[in-house]
N, C-alpha and C positions, 0 to 999 in steps of 0.2 A: 570571233566577233566582239569579244570583250576587249581585246587589244585595239580594234578599230574604234569602238566607242570611247575608249580611253583617249586615244590619239585625237579623235574629233573634239572631245569636251576639254581636252588640255590646250588645244590649238585656239588661236584667235580666229574667229569665223566672222566674215564681213559680207555684206550684201550691198552692192552699189546702187540698186534701183528698186524701189517698191513704191506703189501708188496708194498707199494706205491713207494718206491725208484726205483723199476724196471721200472716204468712208467717214472719217473723223469729223470733216466739215459739215456733214449732214446730220450729225449727232450721234453716230455710233461710237462705241467705247473701245479703247485700246485693251480692255480687259477681255474682249470677246466680240466678234461680229462674224458675218457670213463670208468674209473674204479669206485671205490666206495668212495674213500677219497680225497677231496680237501678242500681248505680253506672255500669257501662259504657254502659247505655242513656241515663241521665241526661246523661252527657257528650256522647253523639252528638246527643241532643235539645236540648242547650243549656240544660238546666234549671239554674237557679242557687239557688233557694230552695224547698225542699219542706216543707209542713207535713204531718207524719205523724199520722194519726188514731189515737187510743186508743179503739177502738170496743169498747163493753162489751155483749156479747150478753145480752139479758134472761134467758137461761138461768141466769146467775149469780144472779139474784134468788131469794128464798126460794120454794120450791115449795108450801109449807104453812105455816101460822102456827107460829111457834116454831122453824123451821128457820133456819140461818144464811144471812146475806146475803153472798155472795162478790164482789159487784160491785166494791168498792174493792180487794179482793185481786187481782182480774183486772187492774184498771187498773195496779197496781204490777207485776204480771208483764210487762205490755207496756212499761211505762216501763223495766224492767230490761233487756228485750230491746233497747230503743232505746239505752240506755246501753252495752250490750255492743258494739253495732254501731258506735257513736261511737268507742269505744276501739280496736276491731279495725281500723278504716278511717280512723284519725285524719289521715292524710296525704291523704285525698280528701274527707272530709266532717267537719263539726263543728257542734255545736249553737249556736243563735242564740235567745236569749230576749228579744231586742230588735231593732229595726230597725238600731240602731248597731252591735250585735254581728254582725248579718247582713252588713252592709257590710264589717266588719272580716274576716269569713270569706271573703267574695268577693274582697277585696283579696289574700288569700293563695292565690288560685286553687284554692279548694275549694268544694264545694257546701255551702250553709247548710241546716240542718235545724232545724225548729221543731215544736212539739207542740200538738195540740188533742184534747180528749176529746169523744167522740161518745156523748151519753147522760147526762143529769143524774142518773140513778139511780146513776151511779158513786159519788157522794159519800155515798150511804146516809143522806140527810136529816141531814147533819152538816157545819156550816160549817167545823169543824176539818179535815175531810177535804178540803173544797175548798181550804183554805189549804195543806195538804200537797201537793196536786197542783200548786199554784202553786210551791211550793218545789222541787218535782222538775222544774220547767221548763215546765209546761203554761201556755200563754198563750191558749188559748180553750176554752170549754166550750159544746158543743151542748146546749141545755137538754133536748132529748128526742131519742131515736131514733124508731122506729115505735111505741114503747109509751108510752102515757100512764102516768105514775108518780105518786107521792104528792103532787107539788107543781106539776106542769106537764102540760098537755094536748098530745098529739102529733097531727100532721096526719092520719095514717092512722086512728087510733082515733076521732078527732072525725068524720072523714068516714064511717066505718062505723057508729059507735055513738053519736055525739053527744058534747058536751062533758061532762067530769066536774067541772072546776074553774072553768069559764068563763075559762080562760087560766092564771093563776098563782094559787096559794094565798098567804096572808100570808107563809109560809116562802119560797115561790118569789120573792116580791118581796125578801125578805131576801137571797137568793142574788144576785139581780141587783145589788142595792145593794153588796153585799160584793165582787162582781167589779169594779164600778166603782171601789171604793176600792183594790183590789189592782192595777188596771191589767191586767185580764183581759178578753179580747173576749167578748161574748155572741154566740153563733152561733145563728141562728134557722132554719137548714135543718132539715127534719123537724118544726118546731114547727107547732102548729095555728094556724088564723087567729086564733082568740081569744087564744092565747099571743103571737102576733106583735104584735097591737095593744096587748095589756096591757104587754109589754115596752117598747114605744116610749113608753108613758106613764110608765114607771118609771125607765128607764135615763137617766142623765145624760151617758153617753158614746155616741159612734156605735156601732152594732152591725152585724153582717153576716150574710149567708146564704152559707156557705162553698161549697155545691155544690147549687145550684138553677137551674132554667131558667124560661122564660116560659110561663105558663099560657095566655096568648092564642094561642100557637102549638100547644101540646100541653096539653089540659086534664087533666092529672094532678094529684092532690091534693098532690104534692110540689113542684109548680111554683108560682111566685109570680104573682099576678094584678097587673095594671098598677097598680092603686092601692097595692098593697104595694110595688112597685118604686119608685114615685114617693115614697112616704113614707120608705122606707129611705134614698134618695138625699137627701131633704130633711133627714134627720137626720145627714147626712154619712157614710152607711153604704156598704157594698161588697157586691157580689153576684159569686160565682164560678160560672162556667158549668159545668154538669155534662156529662160525656160519655156518660153511661148512655143507651143507645138508646131505652128506654121513656119517658124524659123529653124526649128530642130529637124524636122521630118518632111521629106519631099512629097510622100503621098498624102499626108495631112494637108500640106500647102495646096497640092492640086485640088483635092476634093473640096477644101474650104473656098478656094477661089471660084470654082464652079457654083457652089452654093450661094456665095455672096452676090454673084451676078444674077442668079435667078431670083433671089430674095430681096434685091435692092429696094423695091418699093415698100415691102414690109419693114425692112431695117430703117429706111428713112422715116417711116411712120412712127416707129418706136422712139427714134431721136427727137422727132417733132413733138411727141406726147410727153417726153421727160427731158426737156432740153438742158437742164442745169443739174441733173442727177445721174452722174455716170455709173455708179453702182447699179442702179435700177436698170439703166440702158443695157449694161454689160449682162446682167442676169437675163433679162427678156430676150436679147439677141442671141445669147448662148443657147437658150431653150429652143428658139426658132431654128438655129443652125443645126443643133443636135438632131431635131426631128427630120431635117432635110438630109444631113450627112450620114446618119447612123453613127456607130461607133467606129472610129478609125483609131486603132491602137497605136499609142506612142509610148514606149517604155523610157524610163529615165536614163537608161544606157545611151540614149541619143545625146544627152548632156555630155557624158564621157566621151563620146565620139568627137564632139566639137572642141572639148578641152584637149584631147590628145592631138587633134590635127593642128591646133595652135602651138602646143608644146613642141611637136615635131618640127614646126616652121621656125619658131623664135626662142624656144626654150621656156621653162616653167616661170621665169621671172616677170612675164608680161601678161599672165592670164589670172583672172579673178572670177568672181560670181556676181552676176547682175540679173537677179531672177525675173524682174518684172512682175512679181507677185502683186496682187490686187489691181494690176493694170490689164490683166487678161484672165479669163476663166478657163482657158484651154492650156493646161499644164499636164505633164506626163502622168499616166494613170497611177503609178506607183510613187509619185512625189506630189501629192495633192496640196501640201501647204508647207510652211516653214518648219514645223515639227519634224519633218522627214529629212531634214538636211544631212543627218548622219549617213543616209544612203550615198550621198555624194562621195563622202570619204571612203566608204566601202568600195564603190565602183572604181575610184582612182587607185586604190590599193590593189584591186584585182587586175587593173591594167599595168601594174608593175612599177608604179611611181614610187620613189622613195618617200619615207615619212617627211623628210626635209622639203621635198618638192610639193607634197600635199599640203603641208602647213603654208607654204608660200601661196598656193592657189586659194586656200580656204580664207586667208586673210593677211598674212604677212606682207604680200605685195601691196595691198591696199593701204596699210599703215605706212609703209615705206614711201609710196607715191603721194599720199596725203601729206606727209611731212615734207617731201621734196617741194611740192607746190604751194602748200598752205602754211607749213610750219608746225 
């Protein structure tokens, strides 16, 4: 175990997706809060580079024709929260808008922090707002969240209701091309299959799925099918393994879906009572779900299952970590927060991966990909 811990803490460890800014924007501290990711636990877990997600809840979109769209405004609020945290804790963490800058931050013995927006509706159908996000330090854009919007189809809505745009509209193609020009990563987690294939036809740069798992192991609409994994890798792309139990484990997914259907009125009531406070929503909904579901065990070995499935398909060069910490409360029993990341290294070692391949998956792939697309 000493050798595994040494490997983990010597390696560069990166996480492509955490929703911690939702906590910081409501006034919680990066020194400690009730979620999964804060500075003390980053240090204990050996985390070196964290991509913070700027998730835009669709509640900020207009509720009726003519009412204002506040999606971009919310993005700026979250970016302001990020900037405050960077100033307040500049001795421990610093922004990194490129792989080169990330390496410089790590050389100063600080955690590197990068930014990605989750939900293309954040730009309010305006390339100028996309460019402003880039100027504010955002280096990836998830084209959709669960909601299909004006120019891209989402996996959830395509699964439930069918495609609206057959992937991207002509404006959606413009978004992808402008991102290529800027050096901004296209993120396909949450994107519909039609959007996925459309983007691969349009993008001249490699793209990624920041927090997705293997559909062959758990047939959830958010997970990637084998042909998608192969295509993403063939284009030089990257896939971050998500730690959310419903994407990792089929039994958890089944029981949770049943509970969500039964409890929909109560869940909707929680959302209505706390419309702009995701951490509170998540905590109350999780308490409600646990009472209904009971304990459905999901060990962290499920993470290793999804890693190994992808490694067998496309090799170790295209696999990374995309925890979704602070965006879900349903994480494996024995990996409850970022401080437990050394367990991932131990599991991959136990599966027979070489130290070199483990280092790639922990973070070297992210740095290489970040440099390829963003510099």
